[in-house]
C-alpha positions as CSV (number, residue, x, y, z in Angstrom):
1,M,13.9,-16.1,-35.0
2,K,13.0,-13.8,-32.1
3,K,15.0,-14.2,-28.9
4,L,12.1,-15.2,-26.6
5,S,9.8,-17.0,-29.0
6,G,7.6,-19.6,-27.2
7,K,8.7,-18.3,-23.8
8,V,6.3,-17.3,-21.0
9,A,7.5,-14.3,-18.9
10,V,6.0,-13.0,-15.6
11,V,6.8,-9.4,-14.7
12,T,5.7,-8.0,-11.3
13,G,5.2,-4.3,-11.3
14,G,4.8,-4.6,-15.0
15,N,2.3,-1.8,-15.4
16,S,4.7,1.1,-15.5
17,G,8.3,2.2,-15.5
18,I,11.0,-0.4,-15.8
19,G,8.6,-3.3,-15.5
20,L,6.4,-2.1,-18.3
21,A,9.5,-1.5,-20.5
22,C,10.7,-5.0,-19.8
23,A,7.3,-6.5,-20.6
24,Q,7.2,-4.5,-23.9
25,A,10.7,-5.7,-24.8
26,F,10.0,-9.3,-24.0
27,A,6.7,-9.2,-26.0
28,A,8.6,-7.7,-29.0
29,Q,10.9,-10.6,-28.9
30,G,8.1,-13.2,-29.0
31,A,7.4,-13.9,-25.4
32,N,3.9,-14.4,-23.9
33,V,4.0,-11.8,-21.1
34,V,2.0,-11.7,-17.9
35,I,2.2,-8.4,-15.9
36,V,1.2,-7.9,-12.3
37,G,0.0,-4.5,-10.9
38,R,-2.1,-3.2,-8.1
39,R,-4.6,-1.1,-10.1
40,Q,-6.9,-2.4,-12.8
41,D,-6.8,0.8,-14.8
42,A,-3.0,0.9,-14.9
43,V,-2.8,-2.8,-15.8
44,D,-5.3,-2.3,-18.7
45,A,-3.4,0.7,-20.0
46,A,-0.2,-1.3,-19.9
47,L,-1.7,-4.3,-21.7
48,A,-2.8,-2.0,-24.6
49,S,0.8,-0.9,-25.1
50,I,2.3,-4.5,-24.8
51,G,0.2,-6.4,-27.3
52,P,-2.9,-8.6,-27.8
53,D,-1.3,-11.7,-26.3
54,A,-0.3,-10.2,-23.0
55,M,-2.1,-11.1,-19.8
56,G,-2.8,-8.8,-16.9
57,F,-3.2,-9.7,-13.2
58,V,-4.3,-7.3,-10.5
59,G,-2.9,-7.8,-7.0
60,D,-0.4,-6.7,-4.4
61,V,2.8,-8.7,-4.3
62,A,3.0,-8.1,-0.5
63,D,-0.1,-10.3,-0.3
64,L,1.5,-13.8,-0.4
65,A,-1.8,-15.5,-1.2
66,M,-1.9,-13.4,-4.4
67,H,1.1,-15.3,-5.8
68,D,-0.8,-18.6,-5.6
69,R,-3.7,-17.1,-7.5
70,L,-1.4,-15.5,-10.1
71,L,0.5,-18.7,-10.7
72,A,-2.7,-20.8,-11.0
73,A,-3.9,-18.3,-13.6
74,V,-0.6,-18.4,-15.5
75,K,-0.6,-22.2,-15.5
76,A,-4.2,-22.4,-16.7
77,R,-3.4,-20.2,-19.7
78,F,0.2,-20.9,-20.6
79,G,1.1,-24.1,-18.7
80,A,4.5,-23.0,-17.3
81,I,6.9,-20.1,-16.8
82,D,10.3,-19.5,-18.4
83,I,11.1,-16.0,-17.1
84,Y,10.2,-14.4,-13.8
85,V,11.1,-10.8,-13.2
86,A,10.6,-9.7,-9.6
87,N,10.4,-6.0,-10.3
88,A,7.6,-4.6,-8.1
89,G,9.0,-2.4,-5.3
90,T,8.3,0.6,-3.1
91,A,10.5,3.3,-1.6
92,I,9.9,5.6,1.4
93,L,12.9,7.8,1.7
94,E,13.4,9.4,5.1
95,P,16.1,9.7,7.8
96,S,16.5,6.6,9.9
97,A,15.3,8.5,13.0
98,A,12.0,9.2,11.3
99,V,11.3,5.7,10.1
100,T,8.2,4.2,11.6
101,V,7.6,0.5,12.1
102,D,4.8,0.7,9.4
103,N,7.1,2.3,6.9
104,Y,9.8,-0.2,7.6
105,D,7.5,-3.1,7.3
106,V,5.8,-2.0,4.0
107,Q,9.2,-1.7,2.3
108,F,10.4,-5.1,3.5
109,A,7.1,-6.7,2.8
110,T,7.1,-5.5,-0.8
111,N,10.8,-5.4,-1.7
112,T,12.0,-8.4,0.2
113,R,9.5,-10.9,1.5
114,A,7.4,-10.7,-1.7
115,V,10.5,-11.4,-3.8
116,F,11.5,-14.4,-1.7
117,F,8.1,-16.1,-1.7
118,G,7.2,-14.9,-5.2
119,V,10.3,-16.5,-6.6
120,T,10.2,-19.7,-4.5
121,K,6.5,-20.2,-5.4
122,A,7.2,-19.5,-9.1
123,L,10.0,-22.1,-9.3
124,A,7.4,-24.9,-9.0
125,F,6.0,-23.7,-12.3
126,M,9.2,-22.8,-14.0
127,R,10.7,-24.9,-16.8
128,D,14.3,-26.1,-16.4
129,G,16.7,-23.7,-18.1
130,G,14.6,-20.7,-17.0
131,S,15.7,-17.2,-15.9
132,V,14.9,-15.3,-12.7
133,I,15.7,-11.6,-12.6
134,L,15.5,-9.5,-9.5
135,T,15.3,-5.7,-9.6
136,S,17.5,-4.2,-6.9
137,S,19.2,-0.8,-6.8
138,I,22.7,0.6,-6.6
139,A,21.5,2.0,-3.2
140,S,22.2,-1.5,-1.8
141,G,25.9,-0.8,-2.0
142,K,26.2,3.0,-2.4
143,V,25.2,5.1,0.6
144,M,22.6,7.6,-0.4
145,E,20.7,10.1,1.7
146,N,17.5,8.8,3.4
147,H,17.8,5.3,1.8
148,A,18.8,3.2,4.8
149,V,15.6,1.0,5.0
150,Y,15.1,0.8,1.2
151,A,18.8,-0.1,0.7
152,G,18.6,-2.8,3.3
153,S,15.5,-4.3,1.6
154,K,17.3,-4.4,-1.7
155,A,20.6,-5.8,-0.3
156,A,18.7,-8.8,1.0
157,I,17.4,-9.8,-2.4
158,E,20.9,-9.7,-3.8
159,A,21.8,-12.3,-1.2
160,F,18.8,-14.4,-2.2
161,A,20.0,-14.3,-5.8
162,R,23.5,-15.5,-5.0
163,N,22.1,-18.4,-3.0
164,W,19.5,-19.3,-5.6
165,A,22.1,-19.3,-8.4
166,L,23.7,-22.2,-6.7
167,E,20.6,-23.9,-5.3
168,L,19.1,-24.1,-8.8
169,K,22.2,-25.0,-10.8
170,A,21.0,-28.6,-11.3
171,R,17.9,-27.2,-13.1
172,R,20.0,-24.8,-15.1
173,I,17.8,-21.9,-13.9
174,R,19.9,-18.8,-13.9
175,V,19.3,-16.1,-11.3
176,N,20.6,-12.6,-11.8
177,V,20.1,-9.1,-10.4
178,L,19.5,-5.8,-12.2
179,S,20.6,-2.8,-10.2
180,P,19.4,0.5,-11.7
181,G,20.7,3.9,-10.8
182,P,18.3,6.9,-11.1
183,V,15.8,6.2,-13.9
184,D,13.3,8.6,-15.5
185,T,10.1,6.8,-14.5
186,P,6.8,7.9,-12.8
187,I,8.2,6.9,-9.4
188,L,10.0,10.2,-9.3
189,A,6.6,12.0,-9.0
190,K,5.6,9.6,-6.2
191,L,8.8,10.5,-4.4
192,G,7.6,14.2,-4.4
193,I,9.6,15.6,-7.3
194,S,7.3,18.0,-9.0
195,E,7.4,19.0,-12.6
196,A,8.6,22.4,-11.5
197,A,11.5,20.8,-9.6
198,R,12.5,18.5,-12.4
199,P,15.0,20.8,-14.1
200,A,17.0,21.3,-10.9
201,F,16.7,17.6,-10.1
202,D,17.8,16.5,-13.6
203,K,20.8,18.8,-13.3
204,S,21.8,17.4,-10.0
205,M,21.5,13.9,-11.3
206,A,23.6,14.7,-14.4
207,A,26.3,16.0,-12.1
208,A,26.3,12.8,-10.0
209,I,26.3,10.3,-12.8
210,P,29.5,9.9,-14.9
211,L,27.6,9.5,-18.1
212,G,25.8,12.8,-17.4
213,R,22.1,11.8,-17.3
214,M,19.5,9.5,-15.8
215,G,18.7,6.2,-17.3
216,Q,15.7,5.5,-19.4
217,P,13.3,2.5,-18.8
218,D,14.1,0.9,-22.2
219,E,17.8,0.9,-21.4
220,L,17.0,-1.2,-18.3
221,A,14.7,-3.4,-20.4
222,Q,17.4,-4.2,-22.9
223,A,19.6,-5.4,-20.0
224,A,16.7,-7.5,-18.7
225,L,16.3,-8.9,-22.2
226,F,19.9,-9.9,-22.2
227,L,19.5,-11.7,-18.8
228,A,16.2,-13.3,-19.9
229,S,17.4,-14.7,-23.2
230,D,20.0,-17.2,-24.3
231,D,22.4,-14.3,-24.9
232,S,23.3,-14.8,-21.2
233,V,23.1,-18.5,-21.1
234,F,26.5,-18.7,-19.2
235,V,25.6,-15.9,-16.8
236,T,24.2,-16.5,-13.3
237,G,24.6,-14.9,-9.9
238,V,25.6,-11.5,-11.2
239,N,24.5,-8.1,-10.2
240,L,24.4,-6.0,-13.4
241,K,24.5,-2.3,-12.6
242,I,22.7,-0.1,-15.2
243,D,23.6,3.3,-13.6
244,G,25.7,5.3,-15.9
245,G,28.6,4.7,-13.6
246,M,27.0,6.3,-10.5
247,A,28.0,3.4,-8.3
248,L,31.7,4.3,-8.9
249,T,31.4,7.8,-7.5
């Protein structure tokens, strides 16, 4: 018996990186998976790697009306939700003195406001006994250069999770947080790390991480699978750091 047979899982930011790895892991364990991404081509490519029963939805999580359309589509196809992974996020890394109002707002709109309203809207469609997983970052608790706004946007969702874990106890809906350290995903290129710069970057990360390397998306996905499945049926309100020990340094 697969761990997620008969379950319906929604993964925002499910078209690449950690989100895609989660969607693939969930589908492999029998879940009907719905991924959300901003670009049709990226969503289509991701669906091809997940499996024939996966559903894609194109939209920006920062657009709160998108969540209503998404949930209506999920309900029409699957009836309800069992697992909701609020994974979509964005990072603009810069010194605090350089932060503009626009850059501040876009990070909080995507990383914080979208998570709050995405989850609270999804709860109306979630079966009792479901699982909510929020993707945060070890940056919320570990001071890292040029991360002030990003870190603040992630720290807020950890507070949401603690509150929701108690608010939803009567429904047996568990709410937990995944906090990655550096992970080898396409976001590195978006942050300006070129292929030529990768050897030096990888070396610096290996020196900063006790286990000596960056994480891989499938390693985060296995942690998400644990939190999504009945393997973690007695776990709620936790912040699971998947960082090779980096938060300790």
